[in-house]
C-alpha angles and dihedrals in degrees: 000000000000118000116269093032120120119205109228105202098166124095109242117225115196121223120252087258091051092049092051090050093050091046091053091049091052094044092050089048090050092047091046090051088048093050092048090050092048091052092052091046089053089052091050090049089057090051092051092048093057117099095233112018120187113257097216091049090055091052090050092049089051093051092046096051088046090057095044089045089058091051089049091049091050091047094049093047092053092048093045093050090050095058117097109194123068091229092057089048093049092049092047089050091052094048092047090047092054090050093048091051092056091049093049094048094051092043091052090051090049096048089048089053092049091049091050091048088051092051090050089053095049094042111113114249119243111261116250123232091213093057091060096239094120102054126151121259094260093055092048094060091060111081089197099059125078122351120047123214089251094058089048090054090049091051092048091053094047 
């Protein structure tokens, strides 16, 4: 032990007033995290309702709600462990379960939208008649018609 440190070997028991204060602090922390999560879910809902949401924005939103959900889980766990009565714990669990369902439903919609956006990005674009990519068989036989060597190189790089 370093000098100046006092070893506290007794178990501290807070007073009833102290327990109520700590319970209020943990409850407000849990509610604040829940509110923060709900606000993010509302933002995501708006993104999902748009006709053409941005793919990157959706991924950032997903990462952000995952982070906030972790904070919410931690806050709830702290609060839940602090509760004494089984009735309080059951009520706390039901409330958390409801919040978790809302989160999971929205996250599932978000991930589905991200997946569909990724598929749109990966989908091959229709070939244009003007670019010479959909020529008839007779024009494909001729090396001089249609596509130049330079345009082939550009396509290979892209």
